[in-house]
C-alpha positions as protocol buffer text, in pm:
chain_id: "A"
residue {
  index: 1
  type: UNK
  ca { x: 6107 y: -15642 z: -11742 }
}
residue {
  index: 2
  type: UNK
  ca { x: 5913 y: -15460 z: -11471 }
}
residue {
  index: 3
  type: UNK
  ca { x: 6135 y: -15287 z: -11220 }
}
residue {
  index: 4
  type: UNK
  ca { x: 6021 y: -15383 z: -10870 }
}
residue {
  index: 5
  type: UNK
  ca { x: 6242 y: -15150 z: -10665 }
}
residue {
  index: 6
  type: UNK
  ca { x: 6186 y: -14822 z: -10850 }
}
residue {
  index: 7
  type: UNK
  ca { x: 5851 y: -14649 z: -10880 }
}
residue {
  index: 8
  type: UNK
  ca { x: 5819 y: -14497 z: -11226 }
}
residue {
  index: 9
  type: UNK
  ca { x: 5613 y: -14197 z: -11326 }
}
residue {
  index: 10
  type: UNK
  ca { x: 5288 y: -14236 z: -11519 }
}
residue {
  index: 11
  type: UNK
  ca { x: 5463 y: -14117 z: -11834 }
}
residue {
  index: 12
  type: UNK
  ca { x: 5746 y: -14369 z: -11791 }
}
residue {
  index: 13
  type: UNK
  ca { x: 5499 y: -14656 z: -11742 }
}
residue {
  index: 14
  type: UNK
  ca { x: 5306 y: -14539 z: -12048 }
}
residue {
  index: 15
  type: UNK
  ca { x: 5625 y: -14527 z: -12256 }
}
residue {
  index: 16
  type: UNK
  ca { x: 5723 y: -14880 z: -12149 }
}
residue {
  index: 17
  type: UNK
  ca { x: 5371 y: -15000 z: -12224 }
}
residue {
  index: 18
  type: UNK
  ca { x: 5391 y: -14847 z: -12572 }
}
residue {
  index: 19
  type: UNK
  ca { x: 5728 y: -15019 z: -12633 }
}
residue {
  index: 20
  type: UNK
  ca { x: 5583 y: -15355 z: -12532 }
}
residue {
  index: 21
  type: UNK
  ca { x: 5279 y: -15309 z: -12756 }
}
residue {
  index: 22
  type: UNK
  ca { x: 5509 y: -15236 z: -13051 }
}
residue {
  index: 23
  type: UNK
  ca { x: 5695 y: -15561 z: -12978 }
}
residue {
  index: 24
  type: UNK
  ca { x: 5364 y: -15747 z: -12969 }
}
residue {
  index: 25
  type: UNK
  ca { x: 5273 y: -15603 z: -13310 }
}
residue {
  index: 26
  type: UNK
  ca { x: 5576 y: -15779 z: -13461 }
}
residue {
  index: 27
  type: UNK
  ca { x: 5445 y: -16081 z: -13645 }
}
residue {
  index: 28
  type: UNK
  ca { x: 5779 y: -16262 z: -13602 }
}
residue {
  index: 29
  type: UNK
  ca { x: 5775 y: -16257 z: -13220 }
}
residue {
  index: 30
  type: UNK
  ca { x: 5809 y: -16598 z: -13055 }
}
residue {
  index: 31
  type: UNK
  ca { x: 5519 y: -16728 z: -12848 }
}
residue {
  index: 32
  type: UNK
  ca { x: 5718 y: -16725 z: -12524 }
}
residue {
  index: 33
  type: UNK
  ca { x: 5833 y: -16368 z: -12584 }
}
residue {
  index: 34
  type: UNK
  ca { x: 5482 y: -16255 z: -12672 }
}
residue {
  index: 35
  type: UNK
  ca { x: 5340 y: -16405 z: -12351 }
}
residue {
  index: 36
  type: UNK
  ca { x: 5617 y: -16238 z: -12150 }
}
residue {
  index: 37
  type: UNK
  ca { x: 5549 y: -15901 z: -12318 }
}
residue {
  index: 38
  type: UNK
  ca { x: 5174 y: -15940 z: -12273 }
}
residue {
  index: 39
  type: UNK
  ca { x: 5210 y: -16017 z: -11902 }
}
residue {
  index: 40
  type: UNK
  ca { x: 5446 y: -15726 z: -11853 }
}
residue {
  index: 41
  type: UNK
  ca { x: 5211 y: -15496 z: -12047 }
}
residue {
  index: 42
  type: UNK
  ca { x: 4926 y: -15596 z: -11816 }
}
residue {
  index: 43
  type: UNK
  ca { x: 5141 y: -15501 z: -11516 }
}
residue {
  index: 44
  type: UNK
  ca { x: 5223 y: -15160 z: -11665 }
}
residue {
  index: 45
  type: UNK
  ca { x: 4861 y: -15104 z: -11761 }
}
residue {
  index: 46
  type: UNK
  ca { x: 4754 y: -15182 z: -11404 }
}
residue {
  index: 47
  type: UNK
  ca { x: 5011 y: -14934 z: -11267 }
}
residue {
  index: 48
  type: UNK
  ca { x: 4887 y: -14663 z: -11506 }
}
residue {
  index: 49
  type: UNK
  ca { x: 4530 y: -14727 z: -11397 }
}
residue {
  index: 50
  type: UNK
  ca { x: 4628 y: -14711 z: -11028 }
}
residue {
  index: 51
  type: UNK
  ca { x: 4813 y: -14383 z: -11076 }
}
residue {
  index: 52
  type: UNK
  ca { x: 4522 y: -14228 z: -11268 }
}
residue {
  index: 53
  type: UNK
  ca { x: 4272 y: -14352 z: -11012 }
}
residue {
  index: 54
  type: UNK
  ca { x: 4475 y: -14209 z: -10721 }
}
residue {
  index: 55
  type: UNK
  ca { x: 4515 y: -13875 z: -10896 }
}
residue {
  index: 56
  type: UNK
  ca { x: 4142 y: -13860 z: -10971 }
}
residue {
  index: 57
  type: UNK
  ca { x: 4064 y: -13923 z: -10603 }
}
residue {
  index: 58
  type: UNK
  ca { x: 4306 y: -13648 z: -10503 }
}
residue {
  index: 59
  type: UNK
  ca { x: 4151 y: -13397 z: -10743 }
}
residue {
  index: 60
  type: UNK
  ca { x: 3794 y: -13481 z: -10641 }
}
residue {
  index: 61
  type: UNK
  ca { x: 3893 y: -13459 z: -10275 }
}
residue {
  index: 62
  type: UNK
  ca { x: 4051 y: -13116 z: -10324 }
}
residue {
  index: 63
  type: UNK
  ca { x: 3755 y: -12992 z: -10525 }
}
residue {
  index: 64
  type: UNK
  ca { x: 3509 y: -13125 z: -10266 }
}
residue {
  index: 65
  type: UNK
  ca { x: 3706 y: -12967 z: -9981 }
}
residue {
  index: 66
  type: UNK
  ca { x: 3682 y: -12633 z: -10162 }
}
residue {
  index: 67
  type: UNK
  ca { x: 3308 y: -12673 z: -10226 }
}
residue {
  index: 68
  type: UNK
  ca { x: 3355 y: -12686 z: -10601 }
}
residue {
  index: 69
  type: UNK
  ca { x: 3190 y: -13023 z: -10654 }
}
residue {
  index: 70
  type: UNK
  ca { x: 2881 y: -13194 z: -10525 }
}
residue {
  index: 71
  type: UNK
  ca { x: 2926 y: -13549 z: -10654 }
}
residue {
  index: 72
  type: UNK
  ca { x: 3083 y: -13869 z: -10524 }
}
residue {
  index: 73
  type: UNK
  ca { x: 3367 y: -14068 z: -10675 }
}
residue {
  index: 74
  type: UNK
  ca { x: 3253 y: -14399 z: -10817 }
}
residue {
  index: 75
  type: UNK
  ca { x: 3414 y: -14690 z: -10639 }
}
């Protein structure tokens, strides 16, 4: 279950996402459990995307500040 109070690292979210996907691969998983795992996996996937997006913005910002890049981040 997704931990609301503790912010995990990208790697920790990715590991939890991988664990959920392995559960979903089990052909004997109950429907209710599969929906729960799927929903939780979507949450972890969203967090991974947010972390990657924020880090990309940070890198582009740093590179732009240093004059190393002349492009804009896609929104």
